C-alpha positions, 0 to 999 in steps of 0.5 A: 664678127671679129673678136674684141681686141685685148684693149677693148676687153680690158676697158670692158672689165674695168668699166664693169668693175667701176660700176660694181656695187661691191667695189663701192661698198669696199671703198666706203668700208675702207674709208670708214676704217681709216676714219675710225683709225684717224679718230682713235689714234692721236694725230700729229698737228700739221704745224710740226711737219716743218719743225724736226725737233718738235716732231721728234719730241711728239713721236717720243711722247707717242712712243709711251703709248704705242711702244715699238710700233710707233716708228712703224705707224709713223711710216704708214702715216697712221699719225697723219691719216687725214693727209695720207696717200691712202685716204686720197687714193680711196677718195679718188677711187670713190669719185671715179666709181660714183661718176661711172655709176651715174653715167651708167644709170643716166641713159636708163633713168632718162629714158624711163622719165622722158621716153616711157612707151605707152605700148609696153611689151605684151609680157608685162600684161601676162604676169599674173603677179603684177596684173589685174583683169577686169571686164566691161561691155564698153568698147576699148576706145571708150573704156580708155577714155573713161579711165583717162578722165578719172586719172587725169582728174587725179593729176596723173599724166596720161598718154594713150595709143591705139593698135588696131582694135586694142587701146593702151594707156600709160598713167604716171605721176611724179615721174621726175622722182626717179631723178632722186637717185641721180641727185644723191649720186651727184651730191656725193660727187659734189661732196668729193669735189668740195673736199678736193677744192678745199684741199687744193685752194684751202688749208687748215692749221689746228695750232696757230700759236701767238703769244701776248703782244706778239705778231705771227705771219699766217703764211700760205700765200695769204699775206695775213698776220695776226697780233694778240693784243690781250688774252683774258679769262674769267671764272665763276666763283666756284672756279668754273670757266666763264669766258675766254677772250682774245683781242687781236689785230689783223694785218693784210700785207703789212696794213692794219685791216681791223681789230676783233675779239675771238671767243670759244664759239665766236671765230674771227673771219677775214677774207674767207679765213676763220680763226677759232680760239682753241687752247691757251697756256703759258709763254716764256719771254727769253733773250739769246745772245751769241758769243760776241754779245749780239742778240740772235733771238728775243721774244716769246716762246709758247710752251705749247707742247709737253716734255716726253714722259712728264707734264712739263710744258715745252716750246722750241726756237730755231736759231739762225745759222748753225747755232742750233735749236733751243728747247724751253721747258717750263714747270710741270703742273702734274703730281710728279716731282717738278723737274723745273721749279715754279717761276723758272725755266730750263734751257736745252740746246740741240745741234745736229739733233744731239743735246749739247748742254742744259742748265739745271734751271734758269730764274728770271733776270739771271743770265746763263751760258750754254755752249757759248750762248747767253740765255736770259729768262725775261718774264712770263707771258701767255699764248693762245692757240687758234685753229685757222681754217680756209675752206672754199669748198665748204659752200660746195659741200653744203650745196651737195648736202642739200642735193643729197637730202632732196634726192633722198626725200624724193626717192623715199617719200615721193616715189613715182606712180606708174601703171599701164592699161590694155583694153582688148576686145573679145569675140563675145563683145566684152572688153578685157581691161588688164592693169599692170605695174612693173612689180608688185612693190612698184609704188602706185596709187592707194597702196599699189595694184589693188588701189589702181584697179579699184579706181579703174573700176570706179571709172567704169561704174563698178566700184570695188570689184577688182583683184588684189594682184590675182586675176579677177573680173568686174563688169560695167 
């Protein structure tokens, strides 16, 4: 016999590791830790990833909470845990481990469900902890026939076999319940598959912001654009919010596709994309002209973020070419002294990440020049932030959840019932009836081995004279 080559040894050890329960538990524990961290640590909105200035401003606000650890946490993707490489790697490892465990268990479960031997190993009948002994004057074949009729009437699947003068019987019910654990494994794999499908072919934007009267392209290859026609808010007399409504128009590749109203708990759905009303606030409509008097930007700037270290809301605009990035800061709503007077805004111009200049404040209709650019605050407006979700894997996840629930219900509340009977003649003409289960806790009729032995005694005409897991006898 030749020794296995090192590749075969490596594959064998790798396989043993993949089917190890310890590995699965370690992965689940690591996922739980990352999930808790992701819910405990404030996560950066994905919409900031492509906006360098807004991202720097967000990290600056995070620095107030986490101090010098902020940059280290950012490098470890702790502000974007649910999109991190570590989380994806753990999910992939869990999927591979579950698949390996399912493949490893499948032949054994399949054999147990469909190919359980009627004639088990003799050692099964010699274990006194899981065996009850009865005696009867009936011959072995007649004894098996009596027991067969009793359990067939109770809807057991009964199979018999004869070996010389000894007769055997296998009684089983709900044998397909053993597939419950495989259903749970398959459900977990489908959950991961659904998440993967959602991540590859779906998307999520928790901060899709549109100002009143403006349209915004959703992008991501959808061809969908949304215009916020009107936002309205209603309150009860005591000041409590009553209702918030966003009337929107949806465009598909430039063609108007429909008009709808979005409420807090009533999203708008179009082509698998769901728009959930999430938050709202003030916008500033500004006009920016270059040194030649040509307007390079005119529109709404949603003040959806906050200036680091204050409650002042801010938004940003990326100007064309090398004109820079503009931050628009509105009046704060906190208790600290306002850095911007009510009804006004402050403009900050950045070029190459450096602040160029900033006027103290800018009143409506009064132009101000900053580094050759002319800024005009036209009027106030409002914006709405929508959480936009497209998740084609959600249907798979729901199917997986149903499969897991079904598997758990079957495994815990509809366990399989299985027992073996061996009827062997003795020299004195008495037939020994041995009833065995695989373990004392093996789910069986009427509370286990005792219940089965009582039913066998009934079939043989002698009620209630069976053992309870210890060798006993009854005569029929």
